N, C-alpha and C positions, 0 to 999 in steps of 0.2 A: 227436420222440423216436423212435428205432428200436426195433422189437420183435424179439424173438429172442434167442438166447444170445450174449453178448459173446465175441468170439474174439480181439480185440487191436486195436492201434493202428498206424497208419503215421505216422511223424514225419519231416518234411522241414525241413532248415535250409539257407538260401541267403543270399547276399550281395546287395548292391545291383545288381551287374551280372548278376543272375540265375544266377550260378554256384552250382551245388548243392555244398554242403560236406559234408552228411551226410544219409543217408536210411536209416532203420531200419524193418524190417517186423516184424510179429507181436510188437510190444512188449506184454508181458503185464501190465505194471504201470501204474498211473495216475501214476507218478513215474519220471523217468529223468534221467540225467546226460549232458550233451553236453560233450565235452572239446575239440572242435575250435575253439572260439571264442577270440578274442584281444582284447586291450584296444584301445580307441580305434577300433573298427570297428563298423559297423552290420550286424546280422544279422536275418533274418526267418524266421519259423517257421510251419508249418501242421501241423495234427493231423487225421488221418482215422481214424474209428472203424469197425471191421469187426464184423459179427455174422453169424449164419447166414442172414440174408435179404439183406444187402447192405452198403453203406457210406455214410457221410455225412461231410462236412467240418464239424467242430464249431468250429474256430477258425482264422482266418487273420489275420495282422497287417494292420491297415488302413492304418497310417501307414508310408510307405516310408522317408523320410529327413527329418532336420532338418539344415540346413546354414547356415553352417559349423559343424562339430562341434568344440567346445572351442577356439575361436581365442584367440590372444594378440595384442593390439593396443596401439598407442601411445595414451597418454592424449590425449583430444581427437578421437579418430577417430569416424567415422560407420560404422554397420554395418546391413545388412539380413539378417535371418534368415528363411529360408523353410522351411515345413513342407509336405512333398509326400506325398500319399496314393498308395497302390497303384492300379494301373490297374483292378484288380478290386474296389476298395473300394466298399462300399455307401453310404458317407457322401460328402458334398461338402465342399469347403473352407470353405463358410460355417458348417459344423458345428464347425469347430475353434475352441477357446478357448485364448487365450494367458494364462499366469500367471507369477508369479515365486516360487511356492511349490509344494510337492508336492500341495497340496489344490486340486483344480480349481474349487471353489466360493469360494475366497478369493484375495485379491491378484490379481484379474484386471486385465489391461492394458486401458486405454481403447481402444475400437474405432477412435478417430481415428488411432491409431498403427499400424493394421493395414490392409493392402491385400489384396484378393482378386484374385489374378492369373489364376486359371482355376478350373474346377470341382475341380481336384486340388491347387492350390497356394495357400497363404496366406502372406503375408509380413509380418514385424514390422519396423518402421523405428525405429532407435535413432540418436540424434545426440549429438555432443560428449560422449562417454563419459568420465567422470572415473576417476581411478586407484583401482580397487577390483576385487573379484571379484563377478560376477553369474551367476545361473542362471535360464534361461528354459525353460518347458515349453509344449508344444502338446498339447492334450487333445482327445479325441473323447468323445461322450456316454457310451460304455460304459467310460470310464476308461482306454482305451488311450492311451499317451502316449509322447512322446520328449522328451529334454532336452539342452540344451547349456550349458556353463559358459564364461563370458567372463572372461579374465584381462587386465585393463587396467593397463598399467604404462608404464615408460620404459626406454630404453637407458641404460647407464652413461655419465655425462658428466664427472664430476670424477675426475681421476686420484688413486689412493691414494698416500699418502706411503709411502716405502720406506726403511728404515734397517737397517744390518747392524752386527754387533758380533762381536769375538773377544776371548777372555781368555787364550788359550794358543798363538796363531799357527796351530795345526794344525786347529782347528775354528772354525766361525763359525755364527751364526744371523742370520736376517733377520726383521724384523717389518714389517707393513704395516697401514694403517688401513682401517677399514670405510668403504665409499663411502656416498653418500646413499641413502635409501630408494627402491627402484624398484618395489615390489609384485610383483616377479618373483624367481625363484630365481637368485641371483647365484653364480657359481662363480669362486673365486680360484685361479689356477694360477701357481706360482712356478717359475722356470727360471733356470739359470746356465750359463755357458760361460767358457772361458779367452780372455782378450784377449792376442794375441801380436803382436810386431812383424812387419812384412812380410818381414824377413830370415829369419824362421823359417818357411820355406815348408811344412815337413812338419807344422806345427801349424796352419797357416791353415785357416779354415773349420771351426774346432772346433764340433761340434754342440751345440745346446742340450740340457742335461740337466734332467730334471724333479726336483722336490724329493724327496730320498731319505727324509725323515722330517718329515711335517707334525705340528705341535703345535697342535691346534685348527685354527681356520679362518684365523688371521692370523699364523702363525709357521712357519718352516721351519728345521730343523737341517741343516747341511751338514758332514759329516766329510770332511776332505781326505785320504782314504786309498783305496787300491785294494782289490780283492777279497781280496788276500793280507795286508792289514793294513799295507802299506807307505805311508808318508806321501809325498805328491808335490805339487809346485807350490804350496807355501804362500806363496811370494814373488811369485806371478803375479797380475796384475790379473785380476779376474773381472768379466765383464759379467753383471749380474743384472737380472731383470725380474719383475714380477708383472702378470698380465693378469686383468681382471675381465670375465666374459662372462655375458650372459643371452640369452634368445631374440631380443631386439631389437637387440643390438649388443655391442660390447666397447670397452674402454679399457685402456691399459697404461702402466706407469711403468718406466723403465730408468735404471740408473746403473752406475758402476764401483766396485769394492771390492777392496782389497788386504789380506788377513788379516794379513800380516806387518807392514805399515806402520801398520795401524789397531788392532792388538791392545793392549788395556789390561787388565792383570791384575785379578782380584778383589782387593779390599782385604785385606791380610794380617793375620793374628793374631799377637800376641806369645805365644810358647810358654812362656818361662821368664824370671824375673828373679831375679838373685842380689844380695842386699843387702850393701853395704859401708859403711864409716864415712862416706865423702864421695862415693860413687859407686854406680851401679847397672850390673850386667852383664846384658845383654839378649840373648835368642835368639828369632828369629822362626820362624814355622812356614811351610814351603813350601806354597803353595796346592795342594790335592789334585788339581786338574784339569791341572796342569802336569807333563807327562811328558817333553817335549822342550824344548830351548832353555833349560834351567835356568841355565846359566852366563851367559846374557845378562841375567838378572834382577838388578836393583839395588834396595836397600832404604834407606829413610831413617826416622829416629826423630824425634819431637818430644815435648816434655814441658812440664809446668807444675805448679805447686803445686796441691794439691787445692782445689776450689772457685774456681779462677781460670781457667776454660776460655777466657777471651778473651785470655789473655796467654801464648800458647804460644812456646816456644823450639825452633827447628828445628836439629837436628844437620846440618851441611852436608855431611858425608862420606857416600859411598855404600858400601853393604856387600853382600856376597853372602849367600845364604840360610843358608850354613853358618858364617858369621862370628859371633863373640861381640862384640856392640856395647857399648862402655863409655861411659856418660855420667858425666862427672867434675865436680868442684867444686860439688857439691850441698850444701845446708844439712843439718846433722845433725838427727836426730829429726824429719824432715819427710816427709810423704806426698806422692808425686808421681803425676800422671796421665801415662800413656805411650800413644802411638799409633804405628803403623807404616804406611808406604805403599810401593808398589813400582812399577817400570816395567821394560819390556824396554829395553835400553840405547838411549839417544837417542830413545826414544818418549815418549808422554804418560804422566804419572804417574797412578796409580790414586787413588781417594778414600782418605782416611785410614780405617784399620781400627778395630775396637772398642777401647774404652779399657781399659787394664790398669793397676792401681794398684800402685806399689812404695813401700816404706817404708825410709828411711835408718835405720840403727841409731842408737839413742839414745846420746848421749855424756854420761853422768852426771858432774856436778861436785860436789865436796864443799867446804864452807866452814865455818870455825870462827872464833869471836871470843871475847874475854874481856870480861865486864861490868866495871863500875867497882868492884864489890866482890870481884872475883876469881873470879866464877862463869864457867865456860867454857860458851859457847853453841855449838851445832852444828846446821847445817841442811843438808839434802840436796835438791837440785832440779836440773832440766835445765840451767838457767843460774843465775848468782848473783843472788839477790834482794837488795834493800837491807834491812838489818836494823838496827833502832833500838830501844834500851832506855832507860827513864827511871825514876827513883824520887823520891818526894816526902817519904818519912819514914825513909829508910835501912833500912827493914825489908822493905817490899814494892817490887816494881818491875814494870813493864809493858814487854813487847817486842812490836813490830810489824814486819812485813816486807812488801815489795811483791810484787805478783803478777808472775810471770815472763811472758815473751812467749808468745803462743799457740803451742802445739806440736801442735795437732790431736789431742791425747791427753788423758786424765784425769790431771791432776797431783795428787800427794799431798804435802802440806807436813808435814814432821816437825820439831818443835821439841824440842830436848834441852838440858839444862843439867847442869853438874857444879860442886859447891862445892869450892874449893881452900883449904886452910889457909894462913894467913899472907898 
């Protein structure tokens, strides 16, 4: 211990190659901030204390390096890690302890896996490393230590699946699958460019364009418009690819895609149904994402009686989005399920859209009959029921009628009679 009045500290910071990074004199506090340090590099520090009598070096880093520092390796690799002391260190390499935890007295590594290469170098031998993350520490008795983290993984090997879709010709999106687990950070990069015939020399060598809009890690939206909002090249084949890269390698999938030829609209909705006696007049709703090529859209309708979804009838005609579609020769007082689908002309049909229910107007029928005693009987129903009356004593009589066919509504049966003289 130095006697005399404390005047300050001298702090020196240097790298492994003995290059001095920072040197500060007359540091008056026992705590200071050094800003010249950067990530993933080894730095060394010494502190000298000054007082009115002289100076003394109170701390100098004993361990110089641990190497390799934070390596990334293939699963199954072997690795030697060395811990090297400073030339001026007071300890020897036999004083170094290797562990797998931050506590030097626990999780010590068996000495049989450690080689003493010199007074200054201790080496840890690791074999056939499995896919995981490991951390190793080399300690000296005064708890001075260095550490390295091992990332053991694999390069991508399986190509991701890649599929693209368009619902309006002028935009498309692509989705790809996640590859197998590699225990490393995998980066997915989507790119596209125009495929052009050799005759179009001015477009040959179209550069790869990176994804303009990632949606999460496995999807990219590609709007086919320039910076001024003008649409271009929707009918051109696009070469698309997704590349998966990590520290150990990469793999990619490529294919062609034509937004014009492959576009399938979203399933359309039925906007309005007008009820008639034996027909329904239907209007469809234009899909909201379609702003161009509207006139190439064609629509179809199919229908079936309610609760008979396995017995659809398709209207074979094709309609435009602004047409009124009429389904004729339907049964009265019957409820129908209706669905629509659409396609860009000569392209693939969309799925059928949501079900809309339409009801044909009821066609009420009146029927009257006379009883044997002259009483007039009157019944009102959707269709004519069979009415039968009988009497056993010429005073009282009983009338019964049949149930009408199912109308999918609540039927009310009204029986009336009127006595006529004579």
